TORKOL-4160 file (C-alpha; in steps of 0.2 Angstrom, whole numbers, padded with zeros to 4 digits, m for minus):
302
<pt num="1" X="0127" Y="0796" Z="0162"/>
<pt num="2" X="0129" Y="0782" Z="0150"/>
<pt num="3" X="0117" Y="0765" Z="0156"/>
<pt num="4" X="0132" Y="0750" Z="0161"/>
<pt num="5" X="0132" Y="0737" Z="0147"/>
<pt num="6" X="0119" Y="0721" Z="0146"/>
<pt num="7" X="0133" Y="0708" Z="0148"/>
<pt num="8" X="0120" Y="0694" Z="0152"/>
<pt num="9" X="0103" Y="0691" Z="0147"/>
<pt num="10" X="0091" Y="0693" Z="0156"/>
<pt num="11" X="0079" Y="0678" Z="0143"/>
<pt num="12" X="0089" Y="0663" Z="0151"/>
<pt num="13" X="0082" Y="0656" Z="0131"/>
<pt num="14" X="0097" Y="0668" Z="0124"/>
<pt num="15" X="0117" Y="0672" Z="0130"/>
<pt num="16" X="0128" Y="0684" Z="0129"/>
<pt num="17" X="0140" Y="0676" Z="0116"/>
<pt num="18" X="0159" Y="0685" Z="0120"/>
<pt num="19" X="0159" Y="0693" Z="0104"/>
<pt num="20" X="0140" Y="0702" Z="0110"/>
<pt num="21" X="0148" Y="0706" Z="0125"/>
<pt num="22" X="0164" Y="0714" Z="0117"/>
<pt num="23" X="0155" Y="0726" Z="0109"/>
<pt num="24" X="0145" Y="0729" Z="0120"/>
<pt num="25" X="0158" Y="0734" Z="0132"/>
<pt num="26" X="0167" Y="0745" Z="0121"/>
<pt num="27" X="0149" Y="0753" Z="0114"/>
<pt num="28" X="0149" Y="0760" Z="0134"/>
<pt num="29" X="0168" Y="0765" Z="0136"/>
<pt num="30" X="0164" Y="0776" Z="0122"/>
<pt num="31" X="0152" Y="0786" Z="0127"/>
<pt num="32" X="0158" Y="0788" Z="0142"/>
<pt num="33" X="0175" Y="0797" Z="0135"/>
<pt num="34" X="0186" Y="0781" Z="0130"/>
<pt num="35" X="0194" Y="0785" Z="0110"/>
<pt num="36" X="0185" Y="0771" Z="0101"/>
<pt num="37" X="0202" Y="0762" Z="0099"/>
<pt num="38" X="0205" Y="0760" Z="0116"/>
<pt num="39" X="0190" Y="0755" Z="0118"/>
<pt num="40" X="0191" Y="0738" Z="0107"/>
<pt num="41" X="0207" Y="0736" Z="0117"/>
<pt num="42" X="0203" Y="0735" Z="0134"/>
<pt num="43" X="0183" Y="0728" Z="0131"/>
<pt num="44" X="0196" Y="0714" Z="0127"/>
<pt num="45" X="0210" Y="0713" Z="0139"/>
<pt num="46" X="0194" Y="0716" Z="0152"/>
<pt num="47" X="0183" Y="0699" Z="0145"/>
<pt num="48" X="0200" Y="0688" Z="0144"/>
<pt num="49" X="0200" Y="0692" Z="0163"/>
<pt num="50" X="0184" Y="0691" Z="0166"/>
<pt num="51" X="0181" Y="0672" Z="0158"/>
<pt num="52" X="0201" Y="0667" Z="0162"/>
<pt num="53" X="0208" Y="0667" Z="0144"/>
<pt num="54" X="0224" Y="0669" Z="0133"/>
<pt num="55" X="0222" Y="0679" Z="0117"/>
<pt num="56" X="0220" Y="0662" Z="0108"/>
<pt num="57" X="0207" Y="0656" Z="0116"/>
<pt num="58" X="0198" Y="0673" Z="0112"/>
<pt num="59" X="0200" Y="0670" Z="0095"/>
<pt num="60" X="0197" Y="0653" Z="0093"/>
<pt num="61" X="0180" Y="0656" Z="0101"/>
<pt num="62" X="0171" Y="0669" Z="0101"/>
<pt num="63" X="0153" Y="0668" Z="0097"/>
<pt num="64" X="0157" Y="0653" Z="0113"/>
<pt num="65" X="0141" Y="0658" Z="0127"/>
<pt num="66" X="0147" Y="0670" Z="0143"/>
<pt num="67" X="0145" Y="0662" Z="0157"/>
<pt num="68" X="0133" Y="0673" Z="0169"/>
<pt num="69" X="0147" Y="0672" Z="0183"/>
<pt num="70" X="0162" Y="0678" Z="0166"/>
<pt num="71" X="0145" Y="0693" Z="0162"/>
<pt num="72" X="0144" Y="0696" Z="0181"/>
<pt num="73" X="0163" Y="0702" Z="0182"/>
<pt num="74" X="0164" Y="0712" Z="0168"/>
<pt num="75" X="0148" Y="0723" Z="0169"/>
<pt num="76" X="0160" Y="0728" Z="0185"/>
<pt num="77" X="0178" Y="0728" Z="0177"/>
<pt num="78" X="0165" Y="0739" Z="0163"/>
<pt num="79" X="0159" Y="0750" Z="0176"/>
<pt num="80" X="0174" Y="0756" Z="0184"/>
<pt num="81" X="0187" Y="0758" Z="0166"/>
<pt num="82" X="0174" Y="0768" Z="0162"/>
<pt num="83" X="0177" Y="0782" Z="0178"/>
<pt num="84" X="0191" Y="0781" Z="0166"/>
<pt num="85" X="0205" Y="0769" Z="0178"/>
<pt num="86" X="0215" Y="0759" Z="0168"/>
<pt num="87" X="0216" Y="0744" Z="0163"/>
<pt num="88" X="0233" Y="0738" Z="0172"/>
<pt num="89" X="0224" Y="0745" Z="0187"/>
<pt num="90" X="0208" Y="0736" Z="0184"/>
<pt num="91" X="0219" Y="0719" Z="0183"/>
<pt num="92" X="0229" Y="0725" Z="0193"/>
<pt num="93" X="0248" Y="0721" Z="0183"/>
<pt num="94" X="0255" Y="0729" Z="0168"/>
<pt num="95" X="0267" Y="0719" Z="0154"/>
<pt num="96" X="0281" Y="0731" Z="0154"/>
<pt num="97" X="0299" Y="0725" Z="0142"/>
<pt num="98" X="0298" Y="0708" Z="0142"/>
<pt num="99" X="0289" Y="0708" Z="0160"/>
<pt num="100" X="0271" Y="0706" Z="0168"/>
<pt num="101" X="0272" Y="0717" Z="0186"/>
<pt num="102" X="0260" Y="0717" Z="0198"/>
<pt num="103" X="0252" Y="0735" Z="0198"/>
<pt num="104" X="0248" Y="0740" Z="0215"/>
<pt num="105" X="0240" Y="0755" Z="0220"/>
<pt num="106" X="0246" Y="0773" Z="0226"/>
<pt num="107" X="0261" Y="0769" Z="0214"/>
<pt num="108" X="0265" Y="0776" Z="0197"/>
<pt num="109" X="0258" Y="0764" Z="0181"/>
<pt num="110" X="0274" Y="0764" Z="0172"/>
<pt num="111" X="0270" Y="0770" Z="0153"/>
<pt num="112" X="0279" Y="0762" Z="0136"/>
<pt num="113" X="0288" Y="0777" Z="0134"/>
<pt num="114" X="0298" Y="0773" Z="0149"/>
<pt num="115" X="0303" Y="0757" Z="0142"/>
<pt num="116" X="0313" Y="0772" Z="0129"/>
<pt num="117" X="0323" Y="0772" Z="0146"/>
<pt num="118" X="0326" Y="0757" Z="0147"/>
<pt num="119" X="0330" Y="0755" Z="0130"/>
<pt num="120" X="0341" Y="0766" Z="0128"/>
<pt num="121" X="0352" Y="0763" Z="0144"/>
<pt num="122" X="0352" Y="0745" Z="0135"/>
<pt num="123" X="0359" Y="0754" Z="0117"/>
<pt num="124" X="0375" Y="0764" Z="0129"/>
<pt num="125" X="0378" Y="0753" Z="0142"/>
<pt num="126" X="0397" Y="0743" Z="0134"/>
<pt num="127" X="0398" Y="0726" Z="0140"/>
<pt num="128" X="0382" Y="0716" Z="0145"/>
<pt num="129" X="0389" Y="0703" Z="0153"/>
<pt num="130" X="0400" Y="0715" Z="0166"/>
<pt num="131" X="0395" Y="0716" Z="0186"/>
<pt num="132" X="0386" Y="0733" Z="0185"/>
<pt num="133" X="0378" Y="0744" Z="0200"/>
<pt num="134" X="0361" Y="0750" Z="0196"/>
<pt num="135" X="0356" Y="0762" Z="0203"/>
<pt num="136" X="0335" Y="0767" Z="0201"/>
<pt num="137" X="0332" Y="0784" Z="0211"/>
<pt num="138" X="0312" Y="0786" Z="0209"/>
<pt num="139" X="0311" Y="0767" Z="0206"/>
<pt num="140" X="0291" Y="0768" Z="0207"/>
<pt num="141" X="0282" Y="0752" Z="0205"/>
<pt num="142" X="0302" Y="0742" Z="0201"/>
<pt num="143" X="0299" Y="0742" Z="0180"/>
<pt num="144" X="0315" Y="0750" Z="0177"/>
<pt num="145" X="0325" Y="0742" Z="0187"/>
<pt num="146" X="0320" Y="0727" Z="0185"/>
<pt num="147" X="0316" Y="0727" Z="0163"/>
<pt num="148" X="0338" Y="0732" Z="0166"/>
<pt num="149" X="0340" Y="0717" Z="0178"/>
<pt num="150" X="0333" Y="0703" Z="0161"/>
<pt num="151" X="0345" Y="0711" Z="0153"/>
<pt num="152" X="0359" Y="0715" Z="0161"/>
<pt num="153" X="0362" Y="0695" Z="0167"/>
<pt num="154" X="0379" Y="0698" Z="0179"/>
<pt num="155" X="0371" Y="0716" Z="0187"/>
<pt num="156" X="0365" Y="0722" Z="0203"/>
<pt num="157" X="0352" Y="0738" Z="0209"/>
<pt num="158" X="0350" Y="0746" Z="0223"/>
<pt num="159" X="0333" Y="0755" Z="0221"/>
<pt num="160" X="0325" Y="0771" Z="0230"/>
<pt num="161" X="0309" Y="0781" Z="0235"/>
<pt num="162" X="0303" Y="0790" Z="0243"/>
<pt num="163" X="0284" Y="0779" Z="0246"/>
<pt num="164" X="0282" Y="0765" Z="0256"/>
<pt num="165" X="0271" Y="0759" Z="0242"/>
<pt num="166" X="0284" Y="0762" Z="0230"/>
<pt num="167" X="0296" Y="0752" Z="0237"/>
<pt num="168" X="0286" Y="0739" Z="0245"/>
<pt num="169" X="0280" Y="0734" Z="0225"/>
<pt num="170" X="0297" Y="0734" Z="0221"/>
<pt num="171" X="0303" Y="0723" Z="0231"/>
<pt num="172" X="0286" Y="0710" Z="0225"/>
<pt num="173" X="0293" Y="0714" Z="0207"/>
<pt num="174" X="0310" Y="0710" Z="0210"/>
<pt num="175" X="0302" Y="0695" Z="0218"/>
<pt num="176" X="0290" Y="0688" Z="0205"/>
<pt num="177" X="0302" Y="0692" Z="0191"/>
<pt num="178" X="0316" Y="0682" Z="0203"/>
<pt num="179" X="0328" Y="0696" Z="0206"/>
<pt num="180" X="0325" Y="0699" Z="0221"/>
<pt num="181" X="0343" Y="0689" Z="0226"/>
<pt num="182" X="0353" Y="0704" Z="0216"/>
<pt num="183" X="0346" Y="0720" Z="0222"/>
<pt num="184" X="0338" Y="0731" Z="0238"/>
<pt num="185" X="0326" Y="0745" Z="0238"/>
<pt num="186" X="0329" Y="0759" Z="0251"/>
<pt num="187" X="0314" Y="0769" Z="0256"/>
<pt num="188" X="0326" Y="0790" Z="0255"/>
<pt num="189" X="0325" Y="0803" Z="0244"/>
<pt num="190" X="0334" Y="0802" Z="0229"/>
<pt num="191" X="0351" Y="0796" Z="0235"/>
<pt num="192" X="0356" Y="0805" Z="0248"/>
<pt num="193" X="0357" Y="0790" Z="0260"/>
<pt num="194" X="0369" Y="0784" Z="0247"/>
<pt num="195" X="0387" Y="0782" Z="0246"/>
<pt num="196" X="0390" Y="0775" Z="0229"/>
<pt num="197" X="0398" Y="0775" Z="0216"/>
<pt num="198" X="0390" Y="0764" Z="0204"/>
<pt num="199" X="0389" Y="0762" Z="0184"/>
<pt num="200" X="0370" Y="0767" Z="0179"/>
<pt num="201" X="0360" Y="0778" Z="0186"/>
<pt num="202" X="0343" Y="0779" Z="0179"/>
<pt num="203" X="0326" Y="0789" Z="0187"/>
<pt num="204" X="0308" Y="0795" Z="0180"/>
<pt num="205" X="0304" Y="0806" Z="0190"/>
<pt num="206" X="0290" Y="0819" Z="0191"/>
<pt num="207" X="0293" Y="0831" Z="0177"/>
<pt num="208" X="0276" Y="0836" Z="0176"/>
<pt num="209" X="0272" Y="0856" Z="0179"/>
<pt num="210" X="0263" Y="0856" Z="0194"/>
<pt num="211" X="0250" Y="0871" Z="0184"/>
<pt num="212" X="0246" Y="0856" Z="0169"/>
<pt num="213" X="0243" Y="0842" Z="0182"/>
<pt num="214" X="0221" Y="0849" Z="0181"/>
<pt num="215" X="0224" Y="0844" Z="0161"/>
<pt num="216" X="0231" Y="0826" Z="0162"/>
<pt num="217" X="0219" Y="0813" Z="0154"/>
<pt num="218" X="0210" Y="0806" Z="0169"/>
<pt num="219" X="0216" Y="0787" Z="0169"/>
<pt num="220" X="0233" Y="0798" Z="0175"/>
<pt num="221" X="0229" Y="0813" Z="0185"/>
<pt num="222" X="0214" Y="0802" Z="0194"/>
<pt num="223" X="0225" Y="0787" Z="0198"/>
<pt num="224" X="0243" Y="0788" Z="0197"/>
<pt num="225" X="0249" Y="0794" Z="0214"/>
<pt num="226" X="0254" Y="0817" Z="0213"/>
<pt num="227" X="0270" Y="0813" Z="0220"/>
<pt num="228" X="0275" Y="0805" Z="0206"/>
<pt num="229" X="0268" Y="0817" Z="0193"/>
<pt num="230" X="0271" Y="0836" Z="0202"/>
<pt num="231" X="0288" Y="0842" Z="0194"/>
<pt num="232" X="0284" Y="0859" Z="0204"/>
<pt num="233" X="0281" Y="0876" Z="0193"/>
<pt num="234" X="0290" Y="0870" Z="0179"/>
<pt num="235" X="0296" Y="0854" Z="0176"/>
<pt num="236" X="0315" Y="0854" Z="0182"/>
<pt num="237" X="0314" Y="0853" Z="0200"/>
<pt num="238" X="0313" Y="0837" Z="0205"/>
<pt num="239" X="0330" Y="0834" Z="0191"/>
<pt num="240" X="0339" Y="0848" Z="0199"/>
<pt num="241" X="0341" Y="0838" Z="0215"/>
<pt num="242" X="0347" Y="0824" Z="0207"/>
<pt num="243" X="0359" Y="0830" Z="0194"/>
<pt num="244" X="0369" Y="0839" Z="0212"/>
<pt num="245" X="0368" Y="0822" Z="0217"/>
<pt num="246" X="0376" Y="0814" Z="0202"/>
<pt num="247" X="0396" Y="0820" Z="0201"/>
<pt num="248" X="0399" Y="0810" Z="0219"/>
<pt num="249" X="0386" Y="0794" Z="0214"/>
<pt num="250" X="0393" Y="0792" Z="0195"/>
<pt num="251" X="0408" Y="0781" Z="0194"/>
<pt num="252" X="0419" Y="0791" Z="0180"/>
<pt num="253" X="0415" Y="0780" Z="0168"/>
<pt num="254" X="0396" Y="0781" Z="0171"/>
<pt num="255" X="0381" Y="0781" Z="0164"/>
<pt num="256" X="0365" Y="0791" Z="0171"/>
<pt num="257" X="0349" Y="0792" Z="0158"/>
<pt num="258" X="0334" Y="0800" Z="0166"/>
<pt num="259" X="0315" Y="0801" Z="0156"/>
<pt num="260" X="0308" Y="0819" Z="0153"/>
<pt num="261" X="0294" Y="0828" Z="0147"/>
<pt num="262" X="0295" Y="0827" Z="0126"/>
<pt num="263" X="0300" Y="0847" Z="0128"/>
<pt num="264" X="0313" Y="0847" Z="0143"/>
<pt num="265" X="0325" Y="0838" Z="0134"/>
<pt num="266" X="0336" Y="0852" Z="0131"/>
<pt num="267" X="0334" Y="0860" Z="0151"/>
<pt num="268" X="0337" Y="0843" Z="0158"/>
<pt num="269" X="0354" Y="0846" Z="0144"/>
<pt num="270" X="0359" Y="0859" Z="0152"/>
<pt num="271" X="0357" Y="0853" Z="0169"/>
<pt num="272" X="0367" Y="0838" Z="0165"/>
<pt num="273" X="0382" Y="0851" Z="0157"/>
<pt num="274" X="0383" Y="0863" Z="0173"/>
<pt num="275" X="0390" Y="0844" Z="0183"/>
<pt num="276" X="0403" Y="0843" Z="0172"/>
<pt num="277" X="0390" Y="0827" Z="0164"/>
<pt num="278" X="0389" Y="0830" Z="0146"/>
<pt num="279" X="0377" Y="0821" Z="0133"/>
<pt num="280" X="0377" Y="0803" Z="0127"/>
<pt num="281" X="0362" Y="0801" Z="0117"/>
<pt num="282" X="0344" Y="0809" Z="0117"/>
<pt num="283" X="0333" Y="0796" Z="0115"/>
<pt num="284" X="0316" Y="0796" Z="0107"/>
<pt num="285" X="0302" Y="0789" Z="0109"/>
<pt num="286" X="0289" Y="0779" Z="0097"/>
<pt num="287" X="0279" Y="0794" Z="0095"/>
<pt num="288" X="0295" Y="0804" Z="0090"/>
<pt num="289" X="0297" Y="0813" Z="0106"/>
<pt num="290" X="0314" Y="0814" Z="0115"/>
<pt num="291" X="0310" Y="0806" Z="0130"/>
<pt num="292" X="0328" Y="0799" Z="0135"/>
<pt num="293" X="0344" Y="0812" Z="0139"/>
<pt num="294" X="0358" Y="0801" Z="0143"/>
<pt num="295" X="0376" Y="0806" Z="0149"/>
<pt num="296" X="0392" Y="0804" Z="0155"/>
<pt num="297" X="0403" Y="0814" Z="0165"/>
<pt num="298" X="0416" Y="0821" Z="0155"/>
<pt num="299" X="0434" Y="0815" Z="0154"/>
<pt num="300" X="0443" Y="0831" Z="0167"/>
<pt num="301" X="0456" Y="0837" Z="0162"/>
<pt num="302" X="0475" Y="0834" Z="0166"/>
């Protein structure tokens, strides 16, 4: 087992600087299995939180001494990160899109890949100042609905999740972002209790193949809820449930966009096609993977 970083000096005549503490914590995290680049970034984020510093303050005074209370907090944070708990969960918040969101226990921690869903959806919205009705199915922390409401000033939303914890987290983030009056949160299974129709329907459903979950990174496998990960034997169970309701939930000129696993775009596109929806765009994430499938109802023939 890796030795915990000694971020506070035992000798009262000596002090540990912020820069020294960052280096020590980073080395500790690398020894615990965190990638070196990630360990450097994480150690800086943990120190800023432990010492109550902004990025600029740390950059301006890296040699300033670390106070004893700050060192103790940093040591606790480092031990949690060494156990592969994500920094966002340690600090209880994450930056997503242009927002700072609360990250709650037992709720999926949104990743940057999901920003591709927001980006793809916005690119296909023809009039951003229109009074759109948005439906977010499986809302988790509320990251997607909050991001869309931040860019669509006249839109209103409905966010649905089966998890009571997720519904509470979404409600908290809607309030935190100033959108509480523009959206309501519904606890339920997908769109079963809703009637629609909606202009925009989005979802980041569970899509990990059940057999792949044991091999996921510890940050995901140990700290994200299984309910938000398990997509069944082939990873497509939730998509089958979702598309079944689309004909009644979507407006005839509506837009639907789902996040998908990096090898699932073709399969999800086929499910859309089975319900009379044609693919409008496939969005790629920063790594070049097909991450989002967006579709519209196919025009009806007269």
